[in-house]
Residue frames as qw, qx, qy, qz and C-alpha x, y, z in Angstrom:
[[0.307, -0.542, -0.658, 0.422, 93.25, -20.09, -51.87],
 [0.028, 0.781, 0.268, 0.564, 91.25, -16.87, -51.75],
 [0.169, 0.264, -0.446, 0.838, 92.05, -14.09, -49.32],
 [0.293, -0.543, -0.757, 0.215, 89.98, -14.15, -46.16],
 [0.142, -0.825, -0.171, -0.520, 87.92, -11.17, -45.04],
 [0.403, 0.055, -0.550, 0.729, 89.66, -9.45, -42.17],
 [0.392, -0.756, -0.453, -0.264, 87.50, -8.33, -39.24],
 [0.238, 0.225, -0.451, 0.830, 88.02, -5.76, -36.48],
 [0.124, -0.519, -0.706, 0.467, 86.04, -4.81, -33.38],
 [0.066, 0.688, 0.454, 0.563, 83.30, -2.32, -34.25],
 [0.353, -0.478, -0.372, 0.713, 84.46, 0.38, -31.84],
 [0.092, -0.233, 0.636, -0.730, 83.07, 2.55, -30.34],
 [0.717, -0.198, -0.272, -0.610, 79.77, 0.66, -30.71],
 [0.911, -0.197, -0.360, 0.032, 81.23, -2.46, -29.11],
 [0.100, -0.721, 0.551, -0.408, 83.09, -2.23, -25.82],
 [0.916, -0.092, -0.388, -0.049, 84.55, -5.26, -24.09],
 [0.245, -0.673, 0.628, -0.305, 86.55, -6.66, -21.24],
 [0.785, 0.031, -0.618, -0.009, 87.90, -10.12, -20.49],
 [0.415, -0.593, 0.451, -0.523, 87.54, -10.95, -16.81],
 [0.551, -0.286, 0.762, -0.182, 88.92, -14.24, -15.47],
 [0.213, -0.055, 0.897, 0.382, 88.78, -15.78, -18.94],
 [0.274, 0.637, 0.718, -0.061, 85.22, -14.64, -19.65],
 [0.152, 0.174, 0.328, 0.916, 84.54, -12.16, -22.41],
 [0.095, 0.712, 0.579, -0.386, 81.92, -9.51, -21.68],
 [0.198, 0.135, 0.408, 0.881, 80.89, -7.28, -24.60],
 [0.197, 0.652, 0.524, -0.511, 78.29, -4.55, -24.78],
 [0.268, 0.438, 0.518, 0.685, 76.70, -3.14, -27.90],
 [0.080, -0.333, -0.339, 0.876, 76.11, 0.47, -26.89],
 [0.293, 0.031, -0.361, -0.885, 73.70, 1.14, -29.76],
 [0.577, -0.227, -0.683, -0.386, 71.45, -1.85, -29.07],
 [0.501, -0.518, 0.378, -0.582, 71.82, -2.07, -25.29],
 [0.979, -0.040, -0.166, -0.107, 72.54, -5.79, -25.63],
 [0.202, -0.721, 0.659, -0.069, 75.36, -7.50, -23.81],
 [0.887, 0.267, -0.363, -0.100, 77.17, -10.74, -24.52],
 [0.483, -0.642, 0.592, -0.052, 79.49, -13.25, -22.94],
 [0.887, 0.332, -0.321, -0.027, 81.77, -16.01, -24.11],
 [0.610, -0.646, 0.457, 0.022, 84.32, -18.19, -22.40],
 [0.792, -0.098, 0.536, 0.275, 87.25, -20.31, -23.50],
 [0.507, 0.165, 0.540, 0.651, 87.84, -20.31, -27.24],
 [0.128, 0.846, 0.442, 0.267, 85.25, -17.55, -27.82],
 [0.324, -0.915, 0.030, 0.236, 87.08, -15.18, -25.48],
 [0.592, -0.319, 0.462, 0.578, 90.37, -16.12, -27.16],
 [0.430, 0.478, 0.562, 0.521, 88.97, -15.44, -30.65],
 [0.033, -0.961, -0.263, -0.076, 87.62, -12.04, -29.55],
 [0.475, -0.746, 0.217, 0.412, 91.01, -11.16, -28.10],
 [0.564, -0.005, 0.549, 0.617, 92.67, -12.06, -31.42],
 [0.249, 0.737, 0.489, 0.394, 90.18, -9.94, -33.37],
 [0.252, -0.956, -0.113, 0.099, 90.67, -7.07, -30.93],
 [0.501, -0.612, 0.385, 0.477, 94.45, -7.35, -31.37],
 [0.512, 0.731, -0.205, -0.402, 94.02, -7.33, -35.17],
 [0.439, -0.301, 0.819, 0.212, 95.39, -10.79, -35.85],
 [0.416, 0.280, -0.598, -0.626, 95.03, -12.12, -39.40],
 [0.879, -0.046, 0.087, -0.467, 92.38, -14.88, -39.75],
 [0.830, 0.313, -0.458, 0.059, 94.95, -17.36, -41.09],
 [0.214, 0.425, -0.677, 0.562, 97.12, -16.79, -38.00],
 [0.594, -0.246, 0.393, -0.657, 94.13, -17.32, -35.67],
 [0.940, 0.120, -0.142, -0.286, 93.29, -20.58, -37.44],
 [0.632, 0.410, -0.595, 0.279, 96.91, -21.74, -37.27],
 [0.127, -0.404, 0.633, -0.648, 96.96, -21.06, -33.51],
 [0.797, -0.103, 0.227, -0.550, 93.76, -23.10, -33.04],
 [0.890, 0.282, -0.352, -0.072, 95.17, -25.99, -35.10],
 [0.426, 0.446, -0.649, 0.447, 98.43, -25.99, -33.14],
 [0.277, -0.354, 0.558, -0.697, 96.88, -25.61, -29.67],
 [0.720, -0.008, 0.436, -0.540, 94.04, -28.10, -30.03],
 [0.250, -0.150, 0.903, 0.314, 95.25, -30.41, -32.80],
 [0.569, 0.543, 0.407, -0.465, 92.19, -29.47, -34.87],
 [0.566, 0.355, 0.555, 0.495, 91.85, -30.12, -38.58],
 [0.160, -0.130, 0.128, 0.970, 92.41, -26.83, -40.44],
 [0.217, -0.371, -0.584, -0.689, 88.94, -26.92, -42.01],
 [0.456, -0.625, -0.625, 0.110, 87.34, -27.26, -38.56],
 [0.361, -0.426, -0.197, 0.806, 89.31, -24.29, -37.20],
 [0.017, 0.057, 0.372, 0.926, 88.28, -22.23, -40.24],
 [0.330, -0.490, -0.680, -0.434, 84.60, -23.24, -39.98],
 [0.456, -0.614, -0.546, 0.342, 84.41, -22.53, -36.24],
 [0.260, -0.306, -0.026, 0.916, 86.09, -19.13, -36.64],
 [0.097, -0.195, -0.506, -0.834, 83.78, -18.23, -39.54],
 [0.386, -0.575, -0.699, -0.178, 80.68, -19.29, -37.57],
 [0.410, -0.566, -0.399, 0.594, 81.72, -17.23, -34.54],
 [0.147, -0.175, 0.173, 0.958, 82.47, -14.17, -36.67],
 [0.169, -0.395, -0.669, -0.607, 79.10, -14.58, -38.38],
 [0.397, -0.692, -0.590, 0.123, 77.35, -14.24, -35.01],
 [0.366, -0.470, -0.127, 0.793, 79.55, -11.29, -34.00],
 [0.082, 0.055, 0.435, 0.895, 78.82, -9.63, -37.33],
 [0.243, -0.547, -0.690, -0.407, 75.06, -10.16, -37.08],
 [0.431, -0.724, -0.449, 0.298, 75.13, -8.48, -33.66],
 [0.196, 0.933, 0.008, 0.301, 77.12, -5.49, -34.96],
 [0.666, -0.701, 0.158, 0.200, 80.15, -6.26, -32.82],
 [0.536, -0.286, 0.493, 0.623, 82.69, -6.58, -35.65],
 [0.509, 0.794, 0.040, -0.329, 83.09, -4.94, -39.03],
 [0.854, 0.350, 0.085, 0.376, 85.24, -5.65, -42.06],
 [0.478, -0.566, 0.121, 0.660, 88.65, -4.07, -41.75],
 [0.384, 0.879, -0.105, -0.262, 89.46, -1.28, -44.14],
 [0.904, 0.319, -0.046, 0.281, 92.05, -2.60, -46.62],
 [0.300, 0.730, -0.309, 0.531, 94.40, 0.18, -45.47],
 [0.617, -0.678, 0.252, -0.310, 94.15, -0.83, -41.77],
 [0.286, 0.479, -0.815, 0.157, 97.15, -2.70, -40.46],
 [0.909, -0.313, 0.021, -0.273, 96.40, -6.12, -39.04],
 [0.534, 0.522, -0.611, 0.264, 99.66, -7.21, -37.57],
 [0.614, -0.542, 0.404, -0.408, 98.79, -8.61, -34.17],
 [0.302, 0.321, -0.897, 0.023, 100.28, -11.92, -33.08],
 [0.818, -0.310, -0.280, -0.395, 98.12, -14.85, -32.02],
 [0.184, -0.486, 0.766, -0.379, 99.21, -16.04, -28.62],
 [0.293, -0.073, -0.952, -0.052, 98.46, -19.58, -27.51],
 [0.572, -0.520, -0.291, -0.564, 94.93, -20.05, -26.15],
 [0.177, -0.439, 0.682, -0.557, 94.83, -20.41, -22.36],
 [0.850, -0.069, 0.203, -0.482, 92.07, -23.03, -22.44],
 [0.248, -0.381, 0.882, 0.121, 93.30, -26.62, -22.39],
 [0.411, 0.309, 0.858, 0.020, 90.17, -28.24, -23.84],
 [0.070, 0.019, -0.450, -0.890, 88.54, -27.30, -27.11],
 [0.265, 0.584, 0.730, -0.238, 84.88, -26.43, -27.35],
 [0.282, 0.528, 0.444, 0.667, 83.49, -24.52, -30.34],
 [0.076, -0.022, -0.240, 0.967, 83.13, -20.82, -29.54],
 [0.142, -0.649, -0.736, -0.127, 79.73, -19.77, -28.29],
 [0.026, 0.206, -0.118, 0.971, 78.37, -16.25, -27.83],
 [0.124, -0.571, -0.774, 0.245, 75.63, -15.87, -25.23],
 [0.010, 0.397, 0.244, 0.885, 73.30, -12.97, -25.97],
 [0.179, -0.508, -0.685, 0.491, 71.46, -11.03, -23.26],
 [0.001, 0.438, 0.314, 0.842, 68.80, -8.46, -24.03],
 [0.407, -0.620, -0.663, 0.108, 67.03, -8.44, -20.67],
 [0.328, -0.653, -0.229, 0.643, 68.50, -5.08, -19.67],
 [0.397, 0.396, 0.409, 0.720, 68.28, -3.28, -23.04],
 [0.117, -0.867, -0.344, -0.342, 65.87, -0.61, -21.83],
 [0.557, -0.793, -0.031, 0.244, 67.95, 0.17, -18.76],
 [0.650, -0.194, 0.291, 0.675, 71.26, 0.22, -20.62],
 [0.304, 0.515, 0.419, 0.683, 69.89, 2.50, -23.32],
 [0.253, -0.900, -0.270, -0.231, 68.45, 4.88, -20.70],
 [0.705, -0.403, -0.114, 0.572, 71.79, 5.11, -18.91],
 [0.092, 0.982, 0.049, -0.155, 72.69, 8.84, -18.87],
 [0.494, -0.536, 0.472, 0.496, 76.35, 8.05, -19.53],
 [0.536, 0.328, 0.630, 0.456, 75.38, 7.52, -23.17],
 [0.158, 0.878, 0.361, 0.271, 74.03, 11.07, -23.42],
 [0.466, -0.727, 0.035, 0.502, 77.16, 13.11, -22.78],
 [0.413, 0.897, -0.152, -0.033, 79.32, 15.57, -24.65],
 [0.685, 0.489, -0.418, 0.342, 83.06, 15.48, -25.24],
 [0.162, -0.632, 0.508, -0.562, 83.68, 16.53, -21.63],
 [0.402, -0.001, -0.907, 0.128, 82.28, 13.18, -20.50],
 [0.562, -0.618, -0.525, -0.166, 80.05, 12.21, -17.64],
 [0.136, 0.568, 0.767, -0.265, 78.49, 13.87, -15.63],
 [0.098, 0.461, -0.100, -0.876, 78.43, 16.79, -18.07],
 [0.577, 0.535, 0.614, -0.052, 75.48, 16.59, -20.46],
 [0.407, 0.230, 0.425, 0.775, 75.85, 17.92, -23.99],
 [0.085, 0.309, 0.121, -0.939, 74.79, 21.49, -24.60],
 [0.294, 0.565, 0.765, 0.092, 71.25, 21.91, -25.93],
 [0.037, 0.678, 0.037, -0.733, 71.76, 25.58, -26.80],
 [0.620, 0.629, 0.423, 0.203, 70.50, 26.45, -30.27],
 [0.366, -0.473, 0.195, 0.777, 73.19, 28.48, -31.93]]
């Protein structure tokens, strides 16, 4: 068996929150936002907590009585979408991935699905909070030419 690619959240480009079991992610460079519920939110949480892919798959198999190849395929498909949207990146080989996969809270299995919303891209990219210095909002970065 070959070693699986390990993925991590592409911070600070991707910021996220899980609210009442729904994942909400924003790509600050693209101005696109995303949502996922159930297994998708669980998978994101595992990636965010730096859980090894094999451990995520094992948790899916145990929780939903899935065949291992199905758990692997669904995880790979979800990561492929996350990757294409710039939300995850390959982990550096030196980065520790030692999170523990907790049991999914969803009782029924549905393949993970990422909903993509670009309807507010222009507004999100114009948001002045993106154009700040280290002091944070509401302080704008200095434009003095030194």
